[in-house]
C-alpha positions in Angstrom: 107.1 89.6 105.7 104.8 90.9 108.4 101.7 89.5 106.6 102.2 86.0 105.6 99.1 85.9 103.6 99.8 89.1 101.6 100.5 89.1 98.0 103.8 90.4 96.8 104.9 90.9 93.0 108.3 91.7 91.6 107.3 95.5 90.7 109.8 96.9 92.9 112.5 95.7 91.1 111.8 97.5 88.1 112.1 100.6 90.2 115.6 101.0 91.3 117.4 104.0 89.7 120.4 102.8 87.6 119.8 99.2 88.4 118.2 97.0 85.7 115.6 94.3 87.0 118.0 91.3 86.1 121.0 92.7 88.3 118.3 93.8 91.1 117.0 90.1 91.2 120.6 88.6 91.3 121.5 91.1 94.0 118.5 90.1 96.0 119.0 86.1 95.5 122.6 86.6 96.6 121.7 88.3 99.7 118.7 86.0 100.3 121.2 83.2 101.4 122.1 84.9 104.7 118.7 87.0 105.2 115.7 85.1 106.0 113.5 88.4 105.3 114.7 88.6 101.8 114.3 85.1 101.2 110.7 85.3 102.3 110.2 88.4 100.3 111.6 86.4 96.9 109.6 83.1 97.8 106.4 85.3 98.3 107.2 86.8 94.6 107.2 83.2 93.4 104.0 82.4 95.1 102.3 85.3 93.7 103.6 85.0 90.1 102.5 81.4 90.5 99.0 82.3 91.4 98.6 85.0 89.0 99.5 82.7 86.2 97.1 79.9 87.3 94.6 82.8 87.5 95.1 84.1 83.9 94.9 80.4 82.6 91.7 79.8 84.2 90.4 83.2 83.1 92.1 83.4 79.4 90.3 85.8 77.1 89.6 84.5 73.5 90.0 88.0 72.3 93.2 89.3 70.7 95.5 91.7 72.5 94.2 94.5 70.2 90.4 94.3 71.0 91.3 93.9 74.8 93.3 97.0 74.6 90.7 98.7 72.7 88.1 98.1 75.3 90.2 99.0 78.2 91.3 102.1 76.5 87.9 103.1 75.7 86.9 102.8 79.1 90.0 104.4 80.4 91.1 101.3 82.4 94.7 100.2 83.2 96.3 98.3 80.4 98.5 95.3 81.4 102.0 95.1 80.5 101.6 91.9 78.5 98.9 93.3 76.4 100.9 96.3 75.6 103.8 94.0 74.6 101.4 92.0 72.2 100.6 94.9 70.0 102.0 95.2 66.3 103.3 98.4 65.3 100.4 99.1 63.2 97.9 98.4 66.1 99.9 100.8 68.2 99.7 103.5 65.4 95.9 102.8 65.4 95.8 103.8 69.0 98.2 106.7 68.5 95.4 107.8 66.0 92.5 107.1 68.4 94.1 109.3 71.0 94.6 112.3 68.7 90.7 111.9 67.4 89.4 112.2 71.0 87.8 115.7 71.9 87.9 115.5 75.8 90.8 114.9 78.3 88.7 112.0 80.1 88.6 110.2 76.8 92.3 110.6 76.0 93.7 109.6 79.3 93.0 105.7 78.4 95.1 106.1 75.2 97.7 108.3 76.9 98.0 105.5 79.5 98.9 103.0 76.8 102.0 105.2 75.9 103.3 106.0 79.2 107.2 105.6 78.7 107.7 103.6 81.8 106.1 100.6 80.1 108.0 100.9 77.2 105.2 101.3 74.8 106.4 104.6 73.0 104.1 106.7 70.9 104.8 105.9 67.4 103.8 109.0 65.6 105.1 112.4 65.7 105.2 113.7 69.3 104.7 117.2 68.1 101.0 116.3 67.5 100.6 115.8 71.1 101.6 119.3 72.2 98.3 120.9 71.6 96.8 118.6 73.8 97.9 120.2 77.1 95.4 121.3 79.3 95.4 125.0 80.5 95.6 124.0 84.0 99.2 123.4 84.0 99.7 121.1 86.8 96.8 119.0 86.3 97.0 115.1 86.9 96.1 115.0 82.9 99.3 116.8 82.0 101.4 114.8 84.2 100.3 111.8 82.2 101.0 113.6 78.9 104.3 114.3 80.1 104.9 110.8 80.9 104.3 109.8 77.2 106.5 112.9 75.9 109.8 112.1 78.5 111.5 109.8 75.8 111.6 112.5 73.0 114.2 115.3 72.3 112.6 118.0 70.8 113.1 122.0 70.8 109.3 122.4 71.8 109.8 120.2 75.0 112.9 121.9 75.8 110.8 125.2 75.8 108.5 123.5 78.2 111.2 122.3 80.4 112.9 125.5 80.3 109.8 127.4 81.4 109.3 125.0 84.3 112.9 125.8 85.3 112.2 129.3 85.3 108.8 129.5 86.8 107.1 128.0 90.0 103.7 128.0 87.9 105.0 124.8 86.6 104.8 121.5 88.6 108.2 119.8 89.2 107.0 116.9 86.9 107.7 118.9 83.8 111.7 118.5 84.7 111.2 115.0 83.4 111.4 116.4 79.9 114.8 117.1 80.6 116.0 113.5 80.2 116.3 114.1 76.5 116.5 117.7 76.4 119.3 118.6 79.1 121.4 121.6 78.7 124.9 122.5 80.6 123.7 124.7 83.1 120.4 123.2 84.0 121.8 121.9 87.3 121.7 125.1 89.4 118.1 125.8 88.2 117.1 122.3 89.0 118.6 122.8 92.6 116.7 125.9 93.3 113.3 124.3 92.3 114.2 121.0 94.1 114.8 123.2 97.4 111.3 124.5 97.2 109.8 121.1 97.5 109.1 121.4 101.3 106.7 118.1 101.9 108.7 115.0 102.3 106.7 112.8 99.7 106.9 115.8 97.0 110.6 116.0 97.8 111.5 112.3 97.4 109.2 112.1 94.1 110.8 115.2 92.6 114.2 113.8 93.8 113.5 110.6 91.8 112.9 112.8 88.4 116.4 114.4 89.5 117.9 110.9 89.5 116.5 110.1 86.2 117.7 113.1 84.5 121.2 112.6 85.4 121.3 108.9 84.8 120.3 110.1 81.2 122.9 112.7 81.3 126.1 111.9 83.2 127.9 115.4 83.8 129.4 117.5 86.4 126.3 119.7 86.1 124.6 117.2 88.6 126.8 118.3 91.7 124.7 120.6 93.3 120.9 119.2 92.8 122.5 115.8 93.9 124.1 116.8 96.9 121.1 118.6 98.1 119.1 115.6 97.4 121.5 113.5 99.3 121.4 116.0 102.3 117.5 116.1 102.6 116.1 112.6 101.5 115.2 110.2 104.2 115.3 107.3 101.3 118.1 105.1 101.9 118.2 103.7 98.2 117.7 107.0 96.6 120.7 108.5 98.6 123.0 105.6 97.4 121.9 106.1 93.9 122.7 109.9 94.0 126.1 109.1 95.5 126.9 106.6 92.7 125.9 109.2 90.0 128.2 111.9 91.8 131.0 109.4 91.5 130.3 108.5 87.7 130.4 112.2 87.1 133.6 112.8 88.9 132.1 115.3 91.2 131.9 113.1 94.5 133.2 115.1 97.3 135.8 113.7 99.6 133.4 114.6 102.6 130.3 112.3 101.0 133.0 109.7 100.0 133.9 109.3 103.6 130.6 109.4 105.0 129.4 106.7 102.7 131.4 104.0 104.8 129.1 104.8 107.6 126.1 104.8 105.6 123.2 103.3 107.7 121.3 102.0 104.8 124.3 100.7 103.1 125.5 99.0 106.2 121.9 97.2 106.4 122.6 96.0 102.8 126.1 94.8 103.3 124.4 92.4 106.4 121.6 91.4 104.3 118.8 92.8 106.5 
């Protein structure tokens, strides 16, 4: 830790592709025995969690989770995971209906954020009802948030949207997240072509993360071309290892990549715990 006074939570442990929070935690705890830096990182997480718990006790609201979420959604504010988890099924349905009632994108966003699939608070109504809410500005931040809500669902309509994104540069890469539940054999080559067009490092890394999520949900030999491109071009060591693991699971890891892995600088650094 460079800054000893800086807070650190455990959010990064939820972001490892193909690794559960529990497994990531166990892995770090094992390596902390031989690494002062990892040990300091875990200690800082515990200190931050303790401070957060003390703060929440001091500022605990007497309002129910429902009332707090209602206020936050109406004001388009971030909704804590704890409050999402405390909502009943009926309360989630109430907010789904409120989302559909809103006339402006700005007012919808507060409710859209509630049902972001990343937080496992899924939209409880028929997801087809969300389709008319897409903006005509295809690559708007608003549309990207709407895709976050629709990603867990398998629907012909979502397959059509993802198919359009595969065929046209008019659609941003984020639409391909819909392939997690709507993938078809043969999509791999088209994903590769679209990924190759991402020239900026940050955009390539973000798009590669979407590719990883697609093939974590769909173990298939069709992953070979896009994942080999990602391994070749990414500067992220963890993503590179995740891609190689997926290639191996799909049975299409080349002998060349398998041999190179023994000399992967990122994996070697993990092996030595620093």
